[in-house]
N, C-alpha and C positions, 0 to 999 in steps of 0.2 A: 546289651545295655551300652549306651554311649559312654565315651571316656569322660566327658563333662556332663554332669547331671543336669537334666532339664527341670529345674525347680520352678515352682509357681511364683507369682508376685509376692514379695515380702508383706508382712513378716512371717518368718518361719525360723526354725532353730537348726544349728549345726553342732554336731558332736565331733570334735577334733581329737583323734587318737594318734599320738606320736609315740614311736617306740624304737628301741634298738634291740636287735635279736641276738640270741645265743647261736653258736655255730650249728650247722646242720638243719635239715628240714624237720625231722622227727614228727611228721604228720601235719605240720603247720599249713602247707599249701592246700591240702585236702579240706582241712577244717575251715580255712579262710574262705574258700569257695562255698562251702556249705553255709557259713554264716551270712554271706552276701545273699544267697538264695533265700534263706530263712528270713532275713531282715526285710527283703523285698515283699514278703507275704504279710508283714506286720501292719496293722492299721496305723496310719499316720506317716509311714515311710515315704520319703519323697525322692531319694536318690543317694548315690554314693560315688566318691572319687578316691583313688588310691595311687600312691607312688612309693616305691621302695628303692633306696640306695643305701648309704650308710645309716640313714635315719628313715624309718617308714612313717608315712603320714597317710591316714585314712580319714576322710571327712564324710560323715553320713548326715543327711538332711531329714528333718522331721517336722511335722505339722505343728506340734506343741510339746510342752514338757511332759505331759502325761504319756504320750507315745514313747518318748525316750525312757521314761520310768518303766513302762511295760516291757520294752525291749531289754533293758538292763536286767529285769527279773525273769526273762524267758528261760526256762529250764535248760534247754540246749545251749543257750548263750552262756548261762552260768557255768556249765561244764567246760566250755571253751575258755572262759575267763580263768577258771581254776588251772587248766592245762597251761595257759599263758603264764600265769604266775609261777608255776612249778618248773616249766621247761623251755618256753619259747622266748621269753623276754629277759634281757639284762636290766632294762629300765623301760618305763612307759609313763605317759601323762595323758589324762583325759581332760579336755576343756569343753565346756558347753557355752555356746554363744547365741544370742538372738540376732538374726540377720534382719536388718532394717532397710537395707538398700542393696540392690545388685544390678549389674549391667554388663553387657558384652555384645559380641557379634555372633 
C-alpha cells in the first residue's frame, strides 16, 4: 500500500483519527496492522494514511457515510476500539469530513 492514498475524484469522505498513546505497545502495533488489513476489505474503503510522533494521525478514506458507519460497527473493529479506550490511548478525537476537492503530484 502506498504511503499516500490513491483516492478517486471527489466527493468522498475522510475519517481523521488523532490520538495520544499510553506508554508501551501492549499489542497495539499488531492490532493496528490487523485493522488496516480488515478495513481494506470493507466495501467503500478507498485508502489510508498514518503518521505517529507525539500525536498519531490516521486518515482513512471512504466512498460514503454508510461505508464509515459499517466500518465503525464491524465486530473486530469494535473490539479494537474497546482495547483502545481501556489501554492504548490517553486521548483521541475522531473527525469525519467530506472531501470536495483534492490535488497533488
